[in-house]
N, C-alpha and C positions, 0 to 999 in steps of 0.2 A: 455645539455640533454633537449629535448623538451617533454613536457607533453601534451597529447591530453585530452580534456574534453568533455564529452557528457552529455546532459540533460536527466534525467531519472525520473520516478515516482515509488513510492512504496505506496501500500494501505493496511492498516490493516483493514480487514473486520471482523465485529462483528455480531454474531447472538446469541441472548439471552445472555447467560453467557459465551460464548466462542469466541475465535479469531482464524482465519484461517491462517495457515502457510503451506508452502510446503518445502520439502527437495530438495534443489537446485541440478540440475543434475550434474554440474561440481564441485562445491566446497563442496557439501554434507551438508551444513549448513541449519538449519531451518530458512526460510525467508518468509516475506509476498509476496503477488502477486506484480509484477511490471515489468518494462522494459523501453525501450528507447522511448522518445517522438519523433514522426514522424515529418518530416519537415512541418512547417505551422500548426501543431496541438497544441491546447491549452493543457497545463499540466492537467487540470481537465478532459478533454476529453480522454487524454491518460490514466489517472488513471482508469477511468470507462472501457475503451476498454481492457486494460491489464487484469483487473479482469475478464471480460467476457471471454476472450480468455483462460486464465489459469485455470479458475474454472467453467465457465458456469453460474456464478451468475450475476444477475442484482443488482446493489448496488446504494445506495443514499449516496453521499459524505456528511460528516459533515463539516459545515462551522463555524469556530470559531468566525466569525465576524457577527454582526447584519448588515442588509442592511442599507447603508447610504442614498441611494436615489433610486428611481425607474429607471430601465434601459430605455434609450431612444436611438435615432439614433446617439448620440454623444459618449455615454459611457455606459458600464455596469460593475458592480462589479463582479470580478471573485472569485471563491472559493479560499481563502487563505489556503495554506498548513499549517499543524501544525508546520512543521519544514522544513528547508533546510539543507541538510547535504553535505559535501564534503567528498567523499569516495575514498580511495586509492584502486584501483583494482589491479594494478601492478605498478612497478616503473615508467612506462611511460604513465599510463592512470588513469584518475579519472572520477568519476560521480558526477555531481551536481544533487542531488536527492531531489525531491519534495515529502515530506512525508504527506500522507493523511490518515484520518480515515473515515470509511464508515460502513453502516449497510446493511444487507441483510435480506429480508423477509423469505428466505428459507435457509436451510443448505444442500440441495440436490446438489451435485457437478456433473458437466458434462464438464470436460476440453476438449478443442478442440484437434483434432488429432495432435500428435507431442508434446503436452504439457505433463508435468509430471503428474503421477497419485499418486505421493507420497504426498498427501494432508491430513492434519489432523486438526481437531478442538481442540484447547487447552483451558482448563479452567485455573484458577489461579494456582492450584496445579501442573498441567502439565507444566506450564511455569517455575515454580520453580525447577522442577525435571529434566528438559531437557536442555542439553548443547546447547547454541545458543549465537550469538553475543550479547554483553551487550546492544547496542542500540536497537536491536530487542526486547529483553526482557523488557526493560524500556518502549518503546513505546507500546508494546502489553498490558502491565499492565495498562498504561494510557488510551489506547483505551477502554479497558474493564471498567475502572472506569468511563469514560465519557459516553459510549454508551451501556454498558452491562446492562441487566435486573437483578435486584436484586430479590432473592427468598424471 
């Protein structure tokens, strides 16, 4: 049995004390914004692009690493994802998923045509009371702990 694997990105977007999730069209689960990385696209660029397409938001990715050196013509440091997950989509397909956290300066949503409008900002209590995959709930809580504004 051959398994195909695609590279994908997922971004947990935080605004103030809430994290944004959408109800996925096909599976119905509450998930963060994300999608496939295009050919020759950097994962961090795909993360920002997918958030813009799915939500209309401009985001700033959180980088868990301090810069080691200034970028030059030989090398630049990329945003390290918070996590890399291997996700089983079906018995013949997996995603290698770059998980990012990001902040948005606005909570005004404007998804592109054809994208879901089932978007919701979740606070900590909402996360606890809503059925969602365990990895989504854990990462959403962590993103809020790192990037959320405390009252």
